[in-house]
KOLDRENSE-928059 format. One line per field, with one value per residue (C-alpha): residue in one letter; x, y, z; residue number from 1. Coordinates in steps of 0.2 Angstrom, whole numbers, padded with zeros to 4 digits. Example, Ala and Ser with C-alpha at 12.3 -4.5 7.8 and 13.67 -1.06 7.14 Angstrom:
type = A / S
x = 0062 / 0068
y = -0022 / -0005
z = 0039 / 0036
seq = 1 / 2
***
This chain:
type = M / F / P / F / I / V / F / A / I / F / A / V / V / A / L / G / A / S / A / N / P / A / W / P / R / P / V / R / V / A / L / V / A / L / S / P / L / L / L / I / V / G / F / L / I / G / S / S / V / I / V / P / A / D / R / S / G / I / V / H / K / H / V / G / P / A / L / A / G / G / S / I / V / A / R / N / G / E / Q / G / P / Q / A / E / I / L / G / P / G / W / H / F / G / F / L / P / F / M / Y / A / V / E / I / V / P / V / A / V / I / E / H / G / K / L / G / F / V / T / A / K / D / G / A / P / L / G / E / G / Q / T / F / A / K / V / W / D / S / T / A / E / M / L / D / P / A / T / F / L / A / K / G / G / Q / R / G / P / Q / T / T / V / L / S / P / G / T / Y / R / F / N / P / V / L / H / D / I / T / A / I / D / V / L / N / V / P / A / G / T / V / A / V / I / K / S / N / T / G / V / E / P / T / G / D / L / P / V / V / N / G / V / P / L / V / L / R / D / Q / K / G / I / W / R / E / A / L / K / P / G / A / Y / Y / L / N / T / Q / A / Y / I / A / T / L / V / R / T / S / Q / R / V / Y / T / Y / Q / T / A / Q / V / R / A / K / S / K / D / A / G / Q / D / W / S / V / S / V / R / S / K / D / G / F / S / F / P / V / D / V / R / I / G / C / A / V / E / A / A / N / A / P / Y / L / V / A / L / L / G / D / P / D / R / R / V / R / D / D / Q / E / D / E / E / L / E / I / L / E / A / K / V / V / L / P / A / V / R / T / I / F / R / N / V / A / E / T / M / N / A / L / E / F / V / N / A / R / S / T / I / E / R / I / A / T / E / R / M / K / A / E / L / A / K / F / H / L / T / C / D / G / V / Y / V / G / N / I / H / L / D / A / S / E / A / G / K / K / L / I / L / T / Q / T / D / R / E / V / A / F / N / Q / Q / N / L / Y / G / E / Q / K / K / A / E / E / A / R / A / A / F / V / K / A / Q / E / E / A / D / Q / Q / R / N / L / A / K / A / T / Y / E / V / H / V / K / E / Q / Q / A / K / A / R / A / A / E / A / K / G / E / A / D / Y / Q / I / I / T / G / E / G / R / A / K / A / Y / D / A / M / V / K / S / L / G / R / E / Q / V / A / Q / L / E / L / L / K / L / V / S / E / G / K / I / Q / I / T / P / Q / V / M / V / S / G / N / G / G / I / N / D / A / L / A / G / T / I / L / R / Q / S / L / P / V / A / P / V / K
x = 0000 / 0014 / 0023 / 0006 / 0003 / 0021 / 0019 / 0001 / 0009 / 0022 / 0009 / -0001 / 0015 / 0018 / 0001 / 0002 / 0019 / 0012 / -0001 / 0012 / 0014 / 0032 / 0038 / 0041 / 0028 / 0038 / 0041 / 0023 / 0018 / 0030 / 0024 / 0006 / 0012 / 0022 / 0008 / -0003 / 0013 / 0018 / 0000 / 0002 / 0019 / 0013 / -0002 / 0009 / 0022 / 0009 / -0001 / 0015 / 0021 / 0038 / 0039 / 0057 / 0063 / 0061 / 0044 / 0026 / 0013 / -0005 / -0018 / -0032 / -0046 / -0055 / -0070 / -0082 / -0096 / -0094 / -0087 / -0100 / -0103 / -0089 / -0077 / -0061 / -0053 / -0061 / -0063 / -0073 / -0067 / -0075 / -0068 / -0055 / -0039 / -0039 / -0034 / -0021 / -0002 / 0010 / 0027 / 0044 / 0045 / 0035 / 0016 / 0005 / -0013 / -0015 / -0022 / -0019 / -0037 / -0043 / -0030 / -0017 / -0003 / 0005 / 0023 / 0025 / 0039 / 0040 / 0040 / 0057 / 0056 / 0074 / 0081 / 0075 / 0059 / 0041 / 0029 / 0012 / -0001 / -0018 / -0031 / -0042 / -0055 / -0063 / -0076 / -0079 / -0072 / -0084 / -0092 / -0078 / -0065 / -0050 / -0039 / -0042 / -0041 / -0025 / -0019 / -0009 / 0000 / 0007 / 0007 / -0012 / -0014 / -0005 / -0012 / -0028 / -0038 / -0035 / -0037 / -0054 / -0060 / -0056 / -0065 / -0050 / -0056 / -0054 / -0043 / -0027 / -0021 / -0015 / -0003 / 0014 / 0028 / 0044 / 0060 / 0061 / 0054 / 0036 / 0025 / 0008 / -0005 / -0004 / -0022 / -0028 / -0014 / -0003 / 0013 / 0022 / 0039 / 0038 / 0051 / 0052 / 0048 / 0065 / 0064 / 0081 / 0090 / 0083 / 0066 / 0050 / 0036 / 0018 / 0007 / -0010 / -0019 / -0031 / -0036 / -0040 / -0055 / -0064 / -0058 / -0069 / -0067 / -0061 / -0047 / -0038 / -0044 / -0034 / -0042 / -0056 / -0045 / -0044 / -0027 / -0029 / -0021 / -0010 / -0024 / -0036 / -0040 / -0033 / -0018 / -0008 / -0005 / 0012 / 0025 / 0038 / 0056 / 0071 / 0073 / 0067 / 0049 / 0041 / 0025 / 0013 / 0016 / 0001 / -0011 / -0001 / 0004 / 0020 / 0024 / 0042 / 0044 / 0061 / 0064 / 0082 / 0084 / 0077 / 0085 / 0076 / 0086 / 0079 / 0092 / 0095 / 0102 / 0100 / 0106 / 0096 / 0106 / 0091 / 0079 / 0076 / 0075 / 0093 / 0098 / 0081 / 0077 / 0071 / 0073 / 0060 / 0054 / 0048 / 0042 / 0047 / 0036 / 0044 / 0040 / 0056 / 0055 / 0070 / 0074 / 0081 / 0091 / 0083 / 0087 / 0075 / 0079 / 0065 / 0062 / 0048 / 0048 / 0044 / 0029 / 0021 / 0024 / 0007 / -0002 / 0008 / 0003 / -0015 / -0014 / -0004 / -0002 / 0016 / 0025 / 0040 / 0032 / 0036 / 0023 / 0024 / 0022 / 0012 / 0019 / 0037 / 0035 / 0046 / 0044 / 0044 / 0041 / 0023 / 0028 / 0039 / 0026 / 0011 / 0018 / 0036 / 0037 / 0020 / 0024 / 0042 / 0036 / 0021 / 0032 / 0045 / 0033 / 0024 / 0040 / 0046 / 0030 / 0033 / 0051 / 0059 / 0071 / 0087 / 0080 / 0077 / 0094 / 0102 / 0091 / 0096 / 0098 / 0081 / 0073 / 0080 / 0073 / 0056 / 0055 / 0061 / 0048 / 0034 / 0040 / 0040 / 0023 / 0017 / 0025 / 0019 / 0002 / 0008 / 0017 / 0034 / 0049 / 0058 / 0077 / 0079 / 0077 / 0093 / 0094 / 0108 / 0111 / 0098 / 0098 / 0092 / 0103 / 0093 / 0084 / 0089 / 0080 / 0088 / 0105 / 0102 / 0096 / 0111 / 0122 / 0114 / 0116 / 0134 / 0137 / 0129 / 0140 / 0156 / 0151 / 0147 / 0163 / 0173 / 0165 / 0169 / 0187 / 0189 / 0182 / 0194 / 0208 / 0203 / 0203 / 0220 / 0227 / 0220 / 0226 / 0243 / 0243 / 0238 / 0252 / 0265 / 0259 / 0259 / 0276 / 0283 / 0275 / 0283 / 0300 / 0297 / 0292 / 0307 / 0319 / 0309 / 0311 / 0330 / 0333 / 0323 / 0333 / 0350 / 0345 / 0340 / 0357 / 0367 / 0358 / 0362 / 0380 / 0381 / 0374 / 0386 / 0401 / 0395 / 0393 / 0410 / 0418 / 0410 / 0415 / 0433 / 0433 / 0425 / 0439 / 0453 / 0445 / 0444 / 0462 / 0469 / 0461 / 0467 / 0485 / 0485 / 0480 / 0493 / 0506 / 0502 / 0503 / 0520 / 0526 / 0522 / 0530 / 0546 / 0548 / 0545 / 0562 / 0562 / 0544 / 0550 / 0564 / 0553 / 0541 / 0556 / 0562 / 0545 / 0544 / 0561 / 0556 / 0541 / 0551 / 0542 / 0558 / 0574 / 0589 / 0603 / 0612 / 0605 / 0610 / 0627 / 0630 / 0647 / 0654 / 0646 / 0628 / 0620 / 0607 / 0593 / 0600 / 0601 / 0583 / 0577 / 0586 / 0579 / 0561 / 0564 / 0570 / 0555 / 0543 / 0551 / 0546 / 0560 / 0566 / 0567 / 0584 / 0589
y = 0000 / 0012 / 0011 / 0015 / 0030 / 0036 / 0034 / 0043 / 0058 / 0058 / 0058 / 0072 / 0082 / 0079 / 0084 / 0100 / 0104 / 0102 / 0115 / 0128 / 0140 / 0144 / 0126 / 0124 / 0116 / 0100 / 0098 / 0100 / 0087 / 0075 / 0077 / 0074 / 0058 / 0053 / 0055 / 0039 / 0029 / 0033 / 0028 / 0011 / 0008 / 0012 / 0000 / -0014 / -0012 / -0009 / -0025 / -0036 / -0049 / -0057 / -0075 / -0080 / -0097 / -0105 / -0098 / -0099 / -0086 / -0088 / -0077 / -0069 / -0061 / -0046 / -0045 / -0058 / -0070 / -0076 / -0094 / -0108 / -0113 / -0124 / -0120 / -0111 / -0111 / -0103 / -0114 / -0103 / -0086 / -0083 / -0071 / -0077 / -0088 / -0095 / -0113 / -0107 / -0107 / -0095 / -0102 / -0092 / -0077 / -0061 / -0062 / -0047 / -0042 / -0043 / -0026 / -0021 / -0016 / -0033 / -0045 / -0049 / -0061 / -0070 / -0076 / -0093 / -0105 / -0122 / -0138 / -0147 / -0165 / -0170 / -0187 / -0200 / -0190 / -0191 / -0177 / -0180 / -0170 / -0164 / -0156 / -0142 / -0142 / -0155 / -0169 / -0175 / -0193 / -0207 / -0216 / -0226 / -0218 / -0210 / -0206 / -0200 / -0211 / -0215 / -0204 / -0212 / -0195 / -0184 / -0170 / -0171 / -0172 / -0156 / -0146 / -0138 / -0137 / -0156 / -0160 / -0152 / -0157 / -0175 / -0177 / -0175 / -0177 / -0166 / -0172 / -0183 / -0190 / -0208 / -0203 / -0196 / -0186 / -0194 / -0183 / -0168 / -0150 / -0147 / -0132 / -0132 / -0120 / -0119 / -0113 / -0130 / -0141 / -0143 / -0153 / -0160 / -0170 / -0187 / -0201 / -0215 / -0232 / -0240 / -0259 / -0264 / -0280 / -0294 / -0287 / -0286 / -0273 / -0279 / -0266 / -0261 / -0251 / -0238 / -0236 / -0247 / -0258 / -0267 / -0285 / -0299 / -0317 / -0331 / -0324 / -0331 / -0323 / -0321 / -0315 / -0309 / -0299 / -0304 / -0305 / -0296 / -0293 / -0277 / -0267 / -0270 / -0262 / -0271 / -0280 / -0286 / -0305 / -0302 / -0293 / -0281 / -0287 / -0276 / -0261 / -0243 / -0240 / -0224 / -0228 / -0216 / -0221 / -0210 / -0221 / -0237 / -0240 / -0251 / -0263 / -0269 / -0287 / -0294 / -0310 / -0313 / -0326 / -0321 / -0328 / -0327 / -0331 / -0334 / -0336 / -0332 / -0315 / -0309 / -0291 / -0280 / -0264 / -0252 / -0260 / -0254 / -0272 / -0276 / -0292 / -0299 / -0318 / -0320 / -0339 / -0352 / -0359 / -0377 / -0390 / -0408 / -0423 / -0425 / -0407 / -0398 / -0380 / -0373 / -0362 / -0367 / -0357 / -0358 / -0351 / -0352 / -0348 / -0345 / -0334 / -0326 / -0331 / -0317 / -0326 / -0328 / -0310 / -0304 / -0318 / -0312 / -0294 / -0298 / -0309 / -0297 / -0281 / -0275 / -0291 / -0281 / -0267 / -0267 / -0268 / -0270 / -0288 / -0288 / -0304 / -0299 / -0281 / -0277 / -0271 / -0286 / -0288 / -0292 / -0308 / -0313 / -0308 / -0316 / -0331 / -0337 / -0334 / -0342 / -0357 / -0360 / -0359 / -0371 / -0384 / -0384 / -0385 / -0399 / -0409 / -0406 / -0413 / -0430 / -0432 / -0432 / -0417 / -0428 / -0436 / -0419 / -0414 / -0429 / -0429 / -0413 / -0419 / -0428 / -0412 / -0402 / -0414 / -0415 / -0396 / -0393 / -0404 / -0396 / -0379 / -0382 / -0388 / -0373 / -0360 / -0367 / -0362 / -0344 / -0348 / -0346 / -0358 / -0364 / -0368 / -0376 / -0375 / -0377 / -0380 / -0371 / -0372 / -0381 / -0373 / -0386 / -0379 / -0363 / -0369 / -0377 / -0393 / -0394 / -0391 / -0406 / -0417 / -0413 / -0417 / -0434 / -0437 / -0432 / -0443 / -0457 / -0455 / -0453 / -0470 / -0478 / -0472 / -0478 / -0495 / -0496 / -0490 / -0504 / -0517 / -0511 / -0512 / -0530 / -0534 / -0527 / -0537 / -0553 / -0549 / -0545 / -0562 / -0571 / -0563 / -0567 / -0586 / -0586 / -0578 / -0592 / -0606 / -0599 / -0599 / -0617 / -0621 / -0613 / -0623 / -0639 / -0636 / -0632 / -0648 / -0658 / -0651 / -0654 / -0672 / -0674 / -0666 / -0677 / -0692 / -0687 / -0683 / -0701 / -0708 / -0698 / -0704 / -0723 / -0721 / -0713 / -0727 / -0741 / -0732 / -0732 / -0750 / -0755 / -0745 / -0753 / -0770 / -0767 / -0759 / -0773 / -0786 / -0777 / -0776 / -0794 / -0799 / -0788 / -0794 / -0812 / -0808 / -0800 / -0814 / -0827 / -0816 / -0810 / -0820 / -0816 / -0809 / -0797 / -0791 / -0787 / -0777 / -0767 / -0763 / -0758 / -0746 / -0739 / -0735 / -0727 / -0717 / -0710 / -0705 / -0716 / -0725 / -0716 / -0726 / -0713 / -0709 / -0721 / -0737 / -0740 / -0754 / -0763 / -0780 / -0793 / -0788 / -0783 / -0769 / -0780 / -0781 / -0762 / -0760 / -0773 / -0764 / -0748 / -0754 / -0763 / -0747 / -0737 / -0750 / -0750 / -0736 / -0724 / -0725 / -0708 / -0701 / -0702
z = 0000 / 0004 / -0013 / -0022 / -0011 / -0014 / -0033 / -0032 / -0024 / -0037 / -0050 / -0042 / -0041 / -0059 / -0064 / -0054 / -0062 / -0079 / -0076 / -0072 / -0087 / -0081 / -0087 / -0105 / -0115 / -0119 / -0100 / -0096 / -0109 / -0102 / -0084 / -0090 / -0099 / -0084 / -0071 / -0076 / -0079 / -0061 / -0055 / -0065 / -0058 / -0040 / -0043 / -0049 / -0035 / -0022 / -0027 / -0028 / -0016 / -0015 / -0007 / -0002 / -0008 / 0010 / 0013 / 0007 / 0004 / 0012 / 0004 / 0015 / 0006 / 0013 / 0001 / -0006 / 0001 / 0019 / 0022 / 0025 / 0043 / 0050 / 0036 / 0039 / 0022 / 0007 / -0008 / -0020 / -0017 / 0000 / 0012 / 0024 / 0021 / 0004 / -0001 / -0013 / -0008 / -0016 / -0020 / -0021 / -0032 / -0037 / -0037 / -0043 / -0042 / -0023 / -0020 / -0002 / 0002 / -0005 / 0000 / 0013 / 0010 / 0025 / 0023 / 0032 / 0034 / 0025 / 0035 / 0036 / 0042 / 0048 / 0045 / 0058 / 0060 / 0052 / 0049 / 0058 / 0050 / 0057 / 0046 / 0054 / 0040 / 0029 / 0030 / 0048 / 0053 / 0052 / 0067 / 0076 / 0066 / 0075 / 0060 / 0043 / 0028 / 0020 / 0005 / -0009 / -0012 / 0002 / -0011 / -0013 / 0005 / 0008 / -0007 / 0001 / -0015 / -0019 / 0000 / 0001 / -0017 / -0014 / 0003 / 0015 / 0033 / 0047 / 0061 / 0063 / 0047 / 0045 / 0031 / 0037 / 0029 / 0026 / 0029 / 0017 / 0014 / 0012 / 0008 / 0017 / 0022 / 0041 / 0041 / 0035 / 0042 / 0057 / 0055 / 0070 / 0069 / 0077 / 0079 / 0066 / 0073 / 0077 / 0081 / 0089 / 0086 / 0098 / 0098 / 0087 / 0086 / 0088 / 0080 / 0087 / 0072 / 0077 / 0058 / 0044 / 0039 / 0052 / 0053 / 0045 / 0042 / 0053 / 0063 / 0078 / 0095 / 0110 / 0126 / 0116 / 0105 / 0086 / 0078 / 0061 / 0044 / 0041 / 0033 / 0046 / 0063 / 0078 / 0083 / 0068 / 0068 / 0060 / 0070 / 0063 / 0062 / 0068 / 0057 / 0054 / 0049 / 0042 / 0052 / 0060 / 0078 / 0083 / 0072 / 0074 / 0092 / 0093 / 0107 / 0107 / 0113 / 0117 / 0108 / 0114 / 0128 / 0145 / 0160 / 0177 / 0192 / 0210 / 0223 / 0242 / 0246 / 0228 / 0227 / 0217 / 0217 / 0212 / 0224 / 0242 / 0246 / 0241 / 0249 / 0251 / 0249 / 0231 / 0230 / 0228 / 0245 / 0245 / 0258 / 0258 / 0261 / 0278 / 0283 / 0280 / 0273 / 0264 / 0249 / 0232 / 0220 / 0203 / 0185 / 0171 / 0153 / 0141 / 0125 / 0115 / 0097 / 0084 / 0077 / 0095 / 0100 / 0094 / 0105 / 0120 / 0118 / 0115 / 0131 / 0143 / 0134 / 0135 / 0142 / 0146 / 0155 / 0174 / 0187 / 0206 / 0212 / 0228 / 0234 / 0231 / 0234 / 0219 / 0201 / 0189 / 0171 / 0168 / 0159 / 0174 / 0187 / 0179 / 0170 / 0174 / 0193 / 0198 / 0186 / 0193 / 0211 / 0208 / 0199 / 0213 / 0227 / 0218 / 0215 / 0233 / 0241 / 0234 / 0241 / 0258 / 0261 / 0259 / 0244 / 0236 / 0240 / 0232 / 0217 / 0208 / 0191 / 0192 / 0199 / 0184 / 0172 / 0179 / 0181 / 0164 / 0156 / 0167 / 0163 / 0145 / 0145 / 0156 / 0146 / 0129 / 0135 / 0133 / 0117 / 0126 / 0123 / 0138 / 0136 / 0153 / 0172 / 0182 / 0201 / 0210 / 0229 / 0239 / 0256 / 0268 / 0281 / 0281 / 0297 / 0313 / 0309 / 0292 / 0300 / 0312 / 0298 / 0288 / 0303 / 0306 / 0287 / 0289 / 0304 / 0295 / 0280 / 0291 / 0300 / 0283 / 0276 / 0291 / 0290 / 0272 / 0276 / 0289 / 0277 / 0264 / 0276 / 0281 / 0263 / 0261 / 0275 / 0269 / 0252 / 0259 / 0269 / 0253 / 0244 / 0257 / 0257 / 0238 / 0238 / 0251 / 0241 / 0225 / 0234 / 0239 / 0222 / 0215 / 0227 / 0223 / 0205 / 0207 / 0217 / 0204 / 0190 / 0199 / 0202 / 0184 / 0179 / 0190 / 0183 / 0166 / 0171 / 0179 / 0163 / 0153 / 0163 / 0162 / 0144 / 0143 / 0154 / 0143 / 0128 / 0134 / 0139 / 0123 / 0115 / 0125 / 0121 / 0103 / 0103 / 0113 / 0101 / 0086 / 0093 / 0098 / 0081 / 0074 / 0085 / 0081 / 0063 / 0066 / 0076 / 0063 / 0050 / 0059 / 0075 / 0093 / 0097 / 0082 / 0086 / 0104 / 0097 / 0086 / 0100 / 0111 / 0098 / 0095 / 0114 / 0113 / 0098 / 0106 / 0121 / 0133 / 0138 / 0143 / 0139 / 0142 / 0153 / 0166 / 0158 / 0151 / 0139 / 0142 / 0142 / 0133 / 0136 / 0120 / 0116 / 0122 / 0139 / 0140 / 0134 / 0146 / 0161 / 0156 / 0156 / 0172 / 0180 / 0174 / 0181 / 0198 / 0211 / 0215 / 0233 / 0242 / 0246 / 0264
seq = 1 / 2 / 3 / 4 / 5 / 6 / 7 / 8 / 9 / 10 / 11 / 12 / 13 / 14 / 15 / 16 / 17 / 18 / 19 / 20 / 21 / 22 / 23 / 24 / 25 / 26 / 27 / 28 / 29 / 30 / 31 / 32 / 33 / 34 / 35 / 36 / 37 / 38 / 39 / 40 / 41 / 42 / 43 / 44 / 45 / 46 / 47 / 48 / 49 / 50 / 51 / 52 / 53 / 54 / 55 / 56 / 57 / 58 / 59 / 60 / 61 / 62 / 63 / 64 / 65 / 66 / 67 / 68 / 69 / 70 / 71 / 72 / 73 / 74 / 75 / 76 / 77 / 78 / 79 / 80 / 81 / 82 / 83 / 84 / 85 / 86 / 87 / 88 / 89 / 90 / 91 / 92 / 93 / 94 / 95 / 96 / 97 / 98 / 99 / 100 / 101 / 102 / 103 / 104 / 105 / 106 / 107 / 108 / 109 / 110 / 111 / 112 / 113 / 114 / 115 / 116 / 117 / 118 / 119 / 120 / 121 / 122 / 123 / 124 / 125 / 126 / 127 / 128 / 129 / 130 / 131 / 132 / 133 / 134 / 135 / 136 / 137 / 138 / 139 / 140 / 141 / 142 / 143 / 144 / 145 / 146 / 147 / 148 / 149 / 150 / 151 / 152 / 153 / 154 / 155 / 156 / 157 / 158 / 159 / 160 / 161 / 162 / 163 / 164 / 165 / 166 / 167 / 168 / 169 / 170 / 171 / 172 / 173 / 174 / 175 / 176 / 177 / 178 / 179 / 180 / 181 / 182 / 183 / 184 / 185 / 186 / 187 / 188 / 189 / 190 / 191 / 192 / 193 / 194 / 195 / 196 / 197 / 198 / 199 / 200 / 201 / 202 / 203 / 204 / 205 / 206 / 207 / 208 / 209 / 210 / 211 / 212 / 213 / 214 / 215 / 216 / 217 / 218 / 219 / 220 / 221 / 222 / 223 / 224 / 225 / 226 / 227 / 228 / 229 / 230 / 231 / 232 / 233 / 234 / 235 / 236 / 237 / 238 / 239 / 240 / 241 / 242 / 243 / 244 / 245 / 246 / 247 / 248 / 249 / 250 / 251 / 252 / 253 / 254 / 255 / 256 / 257 / 258 / 259 / 260 / 261 / 262 / 263 / 264 / 265 / 266 / 267 / 268 / 269 / 270 / 271 / 272 / 273 / 274 / 275 / 276 / 277 / 278 / 279 / 280 / 281 / 282 / 283 / 284 / 285 / 286 / 287 / 288 / 289 / 290 / 291 / 292 / 293 / 294 / 295 / 296 / 297 / 298 / 299 / 300 / 301 / 302 / 303 / 304 / 305 / 306 / 307 / 308 / 309 / 310 / 311 / 312 / 313 / 314 / 315 / 316 / 317 / 318 / 319 / 320 / 321 / 322 / 323 / 324 / 325 / 326 / 327 / 328 / 329 / 330 / 331 / 332 / 333 / 334 / 335 / 336 / 337 / 338 / 339 / 340 / 341 / 342 / 343 / 344 / 345 / 346 / 347 / 348 / 349 / 350 / 351 / 352 / 353 / 354 / 355 / 356 / 357 / 358 / 359 / 360 / 361 / 362 / 363 / 364 / 365 / 366 / 367 / 368 / 369 / 370 / 371 / 372 / 373 / 374 / 375 / 376 / 377 / 378 / 379 / 380 / 381 / 382 / 383 / 384 / 385 / 386 / 387 / 388 / 389 / 390 / 391 / 392 / 393 / 394 / 395 / 396 / 397 / 398 / 399 / 400 / 401 / 402 / 403 / 404 / 405 / 406 / 407 / 408 / 409 / 410 / 411 / 412 / 413 / 414 / 415 / 416 / 417 / 418 / 419 / 420 / 421 / 422 / 423 / 424 / 425 / 426 / 427 / 428 / 429 / 430 / 431 / 432 / 433 / 434 / 435 / 436 / 437 / 438 / 439 / 440 / 441 / 442 / 443 / 444 / 445 / 446 / 447 / 448 / 449 / 450 / 451 / 452 / 453 / 454 / 455 / 456 / 457 / 458 / 459 / 460 / 461 / 462 / 463 / 464 / 465 / 466 / 467 / 468 / 469 / 470 / 471 / 472 / 473 / 474 / 475 / 476 / 477 / 478 / 479 / 480 / 481 / 482 / 483 / 484 / 485 / 486 / 487 / 488 / 489 / 490 / 491 / 492 / 493 / 494 / 495 / 496 / 497 / 498 / 499 / 500 / 501 / 502 / 503 / 504 / 505 / 506 / 507 / 508 / 509 / 510 / 511 / 512 / 513 / 514 / 515 / 516 / 517 / 518 / 519 / 520 / 521 / 522 / 523 / 524 / 525 / 526 / 527 / 528 / 529 / 530
***
């Protein structure tokens, strides 16, 4: 408006100057021609609007028919905010007394966020409808003319804006940034849809709640796996359910650092068949499979939400407080009441097996898987009666062990005596065998000597007989005297008869006398010298 007034003043001044006769005629003619030009320029400048690149223009009309009741955005040129949105640049024709243009910021949705849109005008929501219908295009939803022409509904919109920059009419729409749905690893998201078509058909029902398909209203039967989802978390309520292994430990003096009851007894207490009460340390491992998470949500709501357990006076997960803890206590109490205290203490592996089987069956009712039940310390000595029972058991075991020890010692002594006896018998057997062997050896030696003597005798007989025969033959051939001489010479040659210097041959005796004397001397014993 201000530029138009300025240029109008200039035009009036120019017309006034053109009427002054003191000005030359050409100047007066130029001023007359300039006056309407100044008015046109002033009009154009006064009715123009400049919209920056990061802004939008919203037109408000001051003239025209009134808006229909309940409407806040003009669709057909009525007075009030117009559906049209002005983009960046120059815009002309918006006379100040007819229009007002409001410069508004664009909507910027950052990464990791979503734009939640609420419409202030449009058709009303239907009965039972809490969110508007889904739009195929966010551009159509944000364009006021298209939104109103295609039956856009007033209220929260189901369709959300992904990260980016959007021009919108703040008179019609509100845009709020919300977080995207992040489903961490080890969890799934169970969606409760507040929008969509009503469920029909044969659907599984849990606790009176049907599990529906993804385009239907209700709890989706299929959970969302880990990841990021551009999902309207106002219309689709996500419940995160942990699918990683859950380990619940119940033991005496369990320290819970953030609990005012730190150090309190959290074990499972049981009572045996013979009347002894004592705590048992127990650990349970279980898990929620992704496919079973919707069932658990329909049954318990948020299974990981913490609530205060009246019996424990402690905040526990709903799943633990309502399912796991009651089941494990019931199972162990039922097992304990079938056994004596000492039987229970000595049957750890059996108890673990029975408890695991029963726990699996119990948790299967809630679509939970059980990895196992493990028994830790069994605190039978927690009471005086239990201590006395353990003491008697200890004394009994000591006596039994001593009895076994004495028996083993007796067996050892008997074995040692048997060993000594066997060793002595073995020594005697060795001596007997040695003597028997020596007798056998001597017998064999005697036989060898007899055989040798007999052989020698036989040899002498045979040799003598041979020599006699030879001698007889020689005698017959040579004569007895000549044979005798030959034998003597043979003995002399063999050195068996010494003929010198002990015998001297002299006189008329011959050699035969000398040899005979020598033989005779050698056959006589030698007298000792006195």
